[in-house]
Phi, psi and omega in degrees: 000024180300333183291344181295325176302316181293323180290339180263023173077028172288144176238005176197165174207158180233129179268151178276146353281151177226152177268158178295329178296317180296315181298317179298318178295320179294320178296315179301318179298315179297316180298319180299319180292322185276333179297329182289350181270056180293141175255118183306137178280331178248116180250090180226166175267343178207162178226140184219135173212104181054248186267003179251124183230131178235124176252104185294328181288322182268354186054051185231136179238129181233139175228125186050040176082355180262129178287131179264149178257105175250144178291161177305320178294317180298314178298319181294316179298313178300320179296316180298313180300319179292320184287346179235068184298137179086340183278133174269123180260130167287172174302314184297320179293325177292319176302312183296314185280328187251330184257164180300144179304335181272010175311121184247003181280187178272153180298336177289352174299330180297327178298319178294320177299316182298318177302317181289322175299315180299320179300326185272326189251341182271146173289317178231096183305334180284340178231073188291146174257321187273303186260103186258145172262132173254104187308131178081351183241306183156222189232151173211163178270131185251356183273144174265142181223173177255000000 
């Protein structure tokens, strides 16, 4: 009756005898698979704060009424940060949540994307209001919107 576990939504099993390292590795693998299933805290079609407007349906960012040109990766990263207000994302979490699963670059590529996003959306990229760095942890969105 081993099949009953699979019917009850099991996605892995360990046969006896097993080592703790194997068990630990399997638990970590399951956690990695489930952590990527973030549920957005903010479910909106658009976000607005003063002169910055982001339309998630149209994939459009406007500042002071002028359309900004963000790359698809920049737009996805910015959208993830906005949709999870207050959450600090590590580079790895941003890669997993915003970029394609087949992303093969280095995690430091996120730093370049963040720098480019800041150049485009911040009034003063050296003192960002929207895309904030949390030293030693990662990045979070700092703007309040309606």
